[in-house]
Every structure is written in C-alpha cells, then in structure tokens.
C-alpha positions as CSV (number, residue, x, y, z in Angstrom):
1,M,139.2,241.9,131.9
2,P,139.8,240.6,128.4
3,L,140.2,244.1,127.1
4,L,143.1,244.6,129.5
5,L,144.7,241.2,129.6
6,E,144.5,239.9,126.1
7,K,145.7,242.7,123.9
8,N,147.2,240.4,121.2
9,D,144.0,238.5,120.4
10,A,142.0,240.7,117.9
11,D,138.9,238.5,118.0
12,L,138.7,238.5,121.7
13,Q,139.2,242.2,121.8
14,W,136.3,242.7,119.3
15,H,134.0,240.5,121.3
16,A,134.8,242.4,124.5
17,K,134.2,245.7,122.9
18,H,131.0,244.5,121.2
19,G,129.7,243.4,124.6
20,L,130.4,246.9,126.1
21,V,128.7,248.6,123.1
22,L,125.8,246.2,123.4
23,L,125.4,247.0,127.1
24,A,125.4,250.7,126.4
25,A,122.7,250.3,123.7
26,E,120.6,248.2,126.0
27,L,120.8,250.8,128.8
28,L,119.8,253.5,126.3
29,L,116.9,251.4,125.1
30,L,115.6,250.7,128.6
31,M,116.1,254.4,129.7
32,G,114.2,255.5,126.6
33,F,111.4,253.1,127.3
34,A,111.2,254.3,130.9
35,V,110.9,257.9,129.8
36,V,108.2,257.1,127.3
37,T,106.3,255.0,129.9
38,S,106.6,257.8,132.4
39,L,105.2,260.3,130.0
40,V,102.4,258.1,129.0
41,S,101.6,257.4,132.6
42,L,101.4,261.1,133.3
43,A,99.0,261.6,130.4
44,T,96.8,258.5,131.0
45,F,97.3,256.4,134.1
46,G,95.9,253.1,132.8
47,L,97.8,253.0,129.5
48,G,101.1,253.8,131.2
49,C,100.7,250.9,133.6
50,A,99.8,248.5,130.7
51,L,102.7,249.8,128.7
52,S,105.2,249.2,131.6
53,M,104.4,245.5,131.4
54,F,106.1,245.3,128.0
55,V,109.4,245.7,129.6
56,I,109.3,241.9,130.2
57,F,109.4,241.4,126.5
58,I,112.3,243.8,126.1
59,W,114.3,241.8,128.7
60,V,113.5,238.5,127.0
61,A,114.7,240.0,123.7
62,I,117.9,241.2,125.3
63,L,118.5,237.8,126.8
64,G,117.9,236.2,123.4
65,V,120.4,238.5,121.8
66,H,123.0,237.6,124.4
67,V,122.4,233.9,124.0
68,V,122.7,234.1,120.3
69,A,125.9,236.2,120.6
70,I,127.4,233.7,123.0
71,I,126.5,230.7,120.7
72,K,128.0,232.5,117.7
73,A,131.2,233.4,119.6
74,M,131.7,229.9,120.8
75,G,131.4,228.8,117.2
76,G,134.1,231.2,116.1
77,T,131.8,233.7,114.3
78,R,130.5,237.2,115.2
79,L,127.0,238.4,115.7
80,I,126.7,241.6,113.6
81,I,123.9,243.8,114.8
82,P,123.2,246.6,112.3
83,G,123.8,250.1,113.7
84,I,125.5,248.7,116.9
85,S,128.3,246.5,115.8
86,E,130.0,249.2,113.8
87,F,130.8,251.0,117.1
88,A,132.8,248.0,118.4
89,S,135.1,248.2,115.3
90,R,135.8,251.9,115.8
91,F,137.6,251.5,119.1
C-alpha cells in the first residue's frame, strides 16, 4: 500500500521497494535451496534429508535480516544489502 498511497515520500517509497526486492530474493534463495536439496535427495537419500534440515537456519537468517531492516528503518537509516539493494533504487 505505501507504494500506491505515499508517492511523495521518497524514503518510504525506497523502503517499500526494498521490501519487495528482498522478498523476491528470499523466494529465489528458498527455491534454489529446494532444487539443490531435491537433487541431492535423488542422488543420496540420507544426505538430502539431512540437508533439508538446514532450511531452519535459512529462515532464522531471513528473520534476522527483516528485524535488522525494521530497526534501521525506525531509526531513519537504510539497510544496504550488497547485490540486492541496488535493485530497489532502479525502480
């Protein structure tokens, strides 16, 4: 909604776009992890099952990034993630 309602606030627009870009990057990461886990599961059953348990650590890392981003945004600064944040500025 901020992208549509608050067109005059450049900082709010950047944070909303950054959130969307971050969501897309997280989905790509999780899909890539699922593909790798599936391929490893097909090759070796035990290793694929063990590898799939690491998705918990990925979710915790994603949650940590979101918490840090929210804290920085509330403080009036931006969380710059190399390779990802540049896309938010392009739109």
